[in-house]
C-alpha positions in Angstrom: -1.4 -75.1 -52.0 -0.5 -75.6 -48.4 1.2 -78.4 -46.5 0.3 -79.0 -42.9 3.0 -79.4 -40.2 2.2 -81.2 -37.0 4.3 -80.2 -34.0 3.0 -82.0 -30.9 -0.7 -81.0 -30.7 -0.1 -77.8 -32.6 -0.6 -77.6 -36.4 0.4 -74.9 -38.8 0.5 -74.7 -42.6 2.6 -73.0 -45.2 2.6 -72.9 -49.0 4.6 -75.8 -50.5 7.5 -74.6 -52.7 8.3 -76.2 -56.1 9.1 -79.9 -56.1 12.8 -79.2 -57.0 13.2 -77.1 -53.8 15.7 -78.7 -51.4 14.4 -80.1 -48.1 16.8 -77.7 -46.4 14.6 -74.8 -47.5 11.5 -76.4 -45.9 13.6 -77.2 -42.7 14.7 -73.5 -42.6 11.0 -72.3 -42.9 9.9 -74.6 -40.1 12.8 -73.6 -37.9 12.1 -69.9 -38.5 8.4 -70.4 -37.8 8.8 -72.5 -34.7 11.9 -70.6 -33.5 13.6 -74.0 -33.1 17.3 -74.7 -33.9 17.7 -76.0 -37.5 19.1 -79.3 -36.4 16.8 -79.9 -33.4 14.1 -81.8 -35.2 13.5 -84.4 -37.9 10.8 -84.1 -40.6 8.6 -87.1 -41.1 6.3 -87.6 -44.1 4.2 -90.8 -44.7 6.1 -92.6 -41.9 9.5 -92.0 -43.4 12.2 -89.7 -42.0 13.2 -87.0 -44.5 16.9 -87.2 -43.7 18.7 -85.7 -46.7 18.4 -81.9 -46.6 20.1 -81.7 -50.0 17.4 -83.8 -51.7 14.5 -82.1 -53.5 11.2 -82.3 -51.7 9.8 -84.1 -54.7 12.0 -87.1 -53.7 10.0 -87.4 -50.5 6.7 -87.1 -52.4 5.7 -83.9 -50.6 2.8 -82.5 -52.5 0.1 -79.9 -51.8 -2.2 -80.9 -48.9 0.5 -83.3 -47.5 1.0 -83.5 -43.8 4.4 -83.7 -42.2 5.4 -84.1 -38.6 8.2 -82.6 -36.6 9.9 -85.0 -34.2 12.6 -84.0 -31.7 16.2 -85.1 -32.1 16.9 -84.0 -28.6 15.0 -82.4 -25.7 12.9 -80.0 -27.6 10.4 -77.7 -25.9 6.8 -78.5 -26.5 4.9 -76.1 -28.7 3.5 -73.1 -26.8 -0.1 -73.7 -25.6 -1.4 -70.2 -26.2 0.9 -68.2 -28.4 0.2 -66.0 -31.3 1.9 -68.6 -33.6 -0.3 -71.4 -32.2 -3.5 -69.3 -32.8 -2.4 -68.3 -36.3 -1.7 -72.0 -37.1 -5.1 -73.0 -35.8 -6.8 -70.3 -37.9 -4.8 -71.3 -41.0 -5.6 -75.0 -40.5 -9.3 -74.3 -40.1 -9.3 -72.2 -43.2 -7.3 -74.7 -45.2 -9.6 -77.5 -44.3 -12.7 -75.4 -45.3 -11.0 -74.5 -48.6 -10.1 -78.1 -49.3 -13.4 -79.8 -48.3 -16.3 -77.3 -47.9 -15.7 -74.9 -50.7 -15.6 -77.6 -53.4 -18.6 -79.3 -51.9 -20.5 -76.0 -51.9 -19.5 -75.3 -55.5 -20.7 -78.7 -56.6 -24.0 -78.3 -54.8 -24.6 -74.9 -56.4 -23.8 -76.4 -59.9 -26.2 -79.3 -59.2 -28.9 -76.9 -58.0 -29.4 -75.8 -61.6 -29.9 -79.3 -62.9 -31.6 -81.2 -60.1 -34.7 -80.6 -57.9 -34.1 -78.7 -54.7 -35.6 -81.4 -52.6 -33.0 -84.0 -53.9 -30.2 -81.7 -52.6 -31.7 -80.7 -49.2 -29.6 -83.1 -47.2 -26.4 -82.0 -48.8 -27.3 -78.3 -48.3 -27.9 -78.9 -44.6 -24.7 -80.8 -44.3 -22.5 -78.1 -45.9 -24.3 -75.3 -44.1 -23.8 -77.1 -40.7 -20.1 -77.8 -41.4 -19.6 -74.1 -42.4 -21.3 -73.0 -39.2 -19.1 -75.4 -37.1 -16.0 -74.0 -38.8 -17.2 -70.5 -37.9 -17.8 -71.5 -34.3 -14.3 -73.0 -34.1 -12.9 -69.7 -35.4 -15.0 -67.8 -32.9 -13.5 -69.9 -30.1 -10.0 -68.6 -31.0 -9.6 -65.4 -29.0 -6.3 -63.6 -29.8 -4.8 -61.2 -27.3 -5.5 -57.5 -28.1 -1.9 -56.9 -29.2 -1.7 -60.0 -31.5 -2.5 -58.0 -34.6 -1.6 -60.7 -37.1 -3.7 -63.4 -35.4 -6.6 -60.9 -35.1 -6.4 -59.9 -38.8 -6.1 -63.6 -39.9 -9.1 -64.6 -37.8 -11.1 -61.7 -39.2 -10.2 -62.6 -42.8 -11.0 -66.3 -42.2 -14.4 -65.5 -40.7 -15.2 -63.2 -43.6 -14.3 -65.9 -46.1 -16.3 -68.6 -44.5 -19.3 -66.3 -43.9 -19.2 -65.4 -47.5 -19.4 -69.1 -48.5 -22.3 -69.6 -46.2 -24.1 -66.4 -47.4 -23.6 -67.5 -51.0 -24.9 -71.0 -50.2 -28.0 -69.6 -48.5 -28.7 -67.0 -51.2 -28.5 -69.5 -54.1 -30.6 -72.0 -52.1 -33.3 -69.4 -51.5 -33.2 -68.3 -55.2 -33.7 -71.9 -56.4 -37.3 -72.0 -54.9 
């Protein structure tokens, strides 16, 4: 499960390691991803500074779907406005949000479709379909440079995944008539 990292206005996510993993490993991952010096930032979670790099991340209550923030210790450059990393982070954040919120809602609706009348679920169907379309539009607004192969591939995979959810929703809805 991912953890979301806020860096200024930028967001990116990565898979959370085991709870007994030292905070230093998370700091190294963030430093490598952002290309910032290891000691140039603090990690903040739930309003508290995660100060002891030798403590396990479980001691800071970092769990899947947690959000942490990076705060500068010194003059730190702002996150790049339009870099490949920023676009990849935006793609992953959009996909993580859809997986966390929309995919379970869609699965619940499809389960309920077998037991409840279609008319009783129409509003929920419209809500989920609209939110999936909005997520697809936000992904469509991300326009990676031609030579940013990773960002282009990640965007394509995210669009396919969300489109598949929408197609499944519409197909099951139509079949329930």
